[in-house]
C-alpha positions as CSV (number, residue, x, y, z in Angstrom):
1,X,-38.1,55.4,-1.1
2,X,-34.7,55.0,-2.6
3,X,-33.1,54.6,0.9
4,X,-35.6,51.9,1.7
5,X,-34.7,49.9,-1.4
6,X,-31.0,50.1,-0.5
7,X,-31.7,48.8,3.0
8,X,-33.8,46.0,1.6
9,X,-31.1,45.2,-1.0
10,X,-28.4,45.2,1.8
11,X,-30.5,42.9,4.0
12,X,-31.1,40.5,1.1
13,X,-27.4,40.3,0.2
14,X,-26.6,39.8,3.9
15,X,-29.1,36.9,4.1
16,X,-27.9,35.3,0.9
17,X,-24.3,35.5,2.2
18,X,-25.3,33.9,5.5
19,X,-27.2,31.2,3.6
20,X,-24.0,30.5,1.5
21,X,-21.9,30.2,4.7
22,X,-24.5,27.8,6.2
23,X,-24.3,25.6,3.1
24,X,-20.6,25.7,3.1
25,X,-20.6,24.7,6.7
26,X,-22.9,21.8,6.1
27,X,-20.7,20.6,3.2
28,X,-17.6,20.8,5.4
29,X,-19.4,18.8,8.1
30,X,-20.5,16.2,5.6
31,X,-17.1,15.8,4.1
32,X,-15.6,15.5,7.6
33,X,-18.0,12.7,8.5
34,X,-17.4,10.9,5.3
35,X,-13.6,11.1,5.9
36,X,-14.1,9.7,9.4
37,X,-16.4,6.9,8.3
38,X,-14.1,5.9,5.5
39,X,-11.2,5.7,8.0
40,X,-13.2,3.2,10.1
41,X,-13.9,1.1,7.0
42,X,-10.1,0.5,6.5
43,X,-10.1,-1.6,9.7
44,X,-11.9,-4.5,8.0
45,X,-9.6,-7.5,7.6
46,X,-9.7,-8.8,4.1
47,X,-7.7,-11.9,4.9
48,X,-8.3,-12.7,8.6
49,X,-5.9,-14.9,10.5
50,X,-6.9,-16.8,13.6
51,X,-5.0,-16.3,16.9
52,X,-3.9,-19.9,17.1
53,X,-2.9,-22.5,14.5
54,X,-0.8,-20.1,12.3
55,X,2.6,-21.4,11.3
56,X,5.2,-19.8,9.1
57,X,7.6,-22.0,7.1
58,X,9.9,-20.3,4.7
59,X,7.8,-18.3,2.3
60,X,4.5,-19.8,3.2
61,X,1.9,-19.1,5.9
62,X,-0.2,-22.1,7.2
63,X,-3.4,-22.2,9.1
64,X,-3.9,-25.5,10.8
65,X,-1.5,-27.1,8.4
66,X,-3.4,-25.8,5.3
67,X,-1.7,-23.2,3.1
68,X,-3.1,-19.7,3.6
69,X,-0.6,-17.5,1.7
70,X,2.7,-17.6,0.0
71,X,5.3,-15.0,-1.1
72,X,6.0,-14.8,-4.8
73,X,9.2,-13.2,-6.2
74,X,9.7,-12.0,-9.7
75,X,12.7,-11.2,-11.8
76,X,15.2,-12.0,-9.0
77,X,18.9,-11.4,-9.3
78,X,21.7,-12.7,-7.2
79,X,24.8,-10.7,-6.6
80,X,28.1,-12.3,-5.9
81,X,30.2,-11.0,-3.0
82,X,32.7,-9.7,-5.5
83,X,30.2,-7.8,-7.6
84,X,30.5,-4.0,-7.7
85,X,27.0,-3.5,-6.4
86,X,27.0,-6.0,-3.7
87,X,28.0,-3.5,-1.0
88,X,24.8,-1.5,-1.7
89,X,22.5,-4.2,-0.4
90,X,22.4,-6.0,2.9
91,X,21.2,-9.1,1.0
92,X,22.8,-10.7,-2.0
93,X,19.4,-11.4,-3.6
94,X,17.1,-8.7,-5.0
95,X,13.8,-8.8,-6.7
96,X,12.0,-6.5,-9.1
97,X,8.7,-7.8,-8.0
98,X,7.1,-9.1,-4.7
99,X,3.6,-10.4,-4.4
100,X,1.6,-12.5,-1.9
101,X,-0.7,-15.2,-3.2
102,X,-3.8,-15.9,-1.0
103,X,-4.8,-19.5,-1.5
104,X,-8.4,-19.2,-0.1
105,X,-9.3,-16.3,-2.5
106,X,-7.1,-17.5,-5.4
107,X,-5.8,-13.9,-5.5
108,X,-2.3,-12.4,-6.2
109,X,-1.8,-9.1,-4.4
110,X,1.2,-7.0,-5.4
111,X,3.3,-5.7,-2.5
112,X,6.1,-4.1,-4.7
113,X,5.7,-2.4,-7.0
114,X,2.1,-1.5,-6.4
115,X,1.4,-1.3,-10.1
116,X,2.3,-5.0,-10.5
117,X,4.4,-6.6,-13.2
118,X,1.7,-8.5,-15.1
119,X,2.9,-7.2,-18.6
120,X,6.5,-8.1,-17.8
121,X,5.5,-11.6,-16.7
122,X,3.6,-12.1,-20.0
123,X,6.6,-10.9,-22.0
124,X,9.0,-13.0,-20.0
125,X,11.5,-10.2,-19.1
126,X,11.5,-7.1,-17.0
127,X,11.6,-3.7,-18.8
128,X,12.3,-0.6,-16.8
129,X,9.7,2.2,-16.7
130,X,10.9,5.6,-15.6
131,X,13.8,6.9,-13.6
132,X,13.1,5.0,-10.4
133,X,13.3,1.6,-12.0
134,X,17.1,1.5,-12.1
135,X,18.9,1.2,-8.8
136,X,15.7,2.0,-6.8
137,X,13.4,-0.6,-8.3
138,X,14.5,-3.5,-6.2
139,X,13.2,-5.1,-3.0
140,X,15.4,-7.2,-0.7
141,X,15.6,-8.7,2.8
142,X,12.0,-10.1,2.7
143,X,10.9,-11.8,5.9
144,X,7.5,-12.9,7.3
145,X,6.9,-12.4,11.0
146,X,6.4,-15.5,13.1
147,X,2.7,-14.8,13.6
148,X,2.2,-14.5,9.9
149,X,0.6,-11.0,10.2
150,X,3.5,-9.0,8.6
151,X,5.8,-9.1,5.7
152,X,8.9,-7.0,6.3
153,X,11.0,-5.9,3.3
154,X,13.5,-3.2,2.3
155,X,14.0,-0.9,-0.7
156,X,17.1,1.0,-1.6
157,X,17.1,4.8,-1.4
158,X,19.3,7.7,-2.4
159,X,20.7,8.3,1.1
160,X,19.4,5.4,3.1
161,X,17.5,2.2,2.7
162,X,13.7,2.2,3.5
163,X,12.1,-0.5,5.6
164,X,8.5,-1.4,4.9
165,X,5.8,-3.5,6.5
166,X,3.0,-5.2,4.6
167,X,-0.1,-6.1,6.7
168,X,-1.1,-9.6,5.5
169,X,-4.6,-9.5,7.0
170,X,-5.5,-6.1,5.7
171,X,-3.7,-6.4,2.3
172,X,-2.0,-3.0,2.6
173,X,1.6,-1.7,3.1
174,X,2.7,0.7,5.8
């Protein structure tokens, strides 16, 4: 009788272990599907551009001669060619903040830094936050592609400068 109880106990523990594995397997499958579907949702264009009628002039993007988006610079500094730091940057003008303003949505989207500079703009001056805000907290060499779909910019780094690409239609940086 004792032997029969042990076998029954072993079988019950085996089945409960198998049930836990099945539940874990189902959870993994569900999380994998959720990850895949969320990746597909990223492909939605927040600010779609047509294939024709797009014109880039300076810092503005036009669609059929109507303003679509404009780059906004914040806390810019110009370095003279004789300044000690001028050799560090390919450009002589750097910016602490870079944003794009979408006219249709009346929306300002921060490209650099991602956290934005709203509090600094209200104060009227830039105040550094953290170690990376010194030499590394600048953006420079900002350009819009001819088709208006990308904004290219650079940031300084410890050993080399980083190039970045902002996708205008999707509202994200790569």
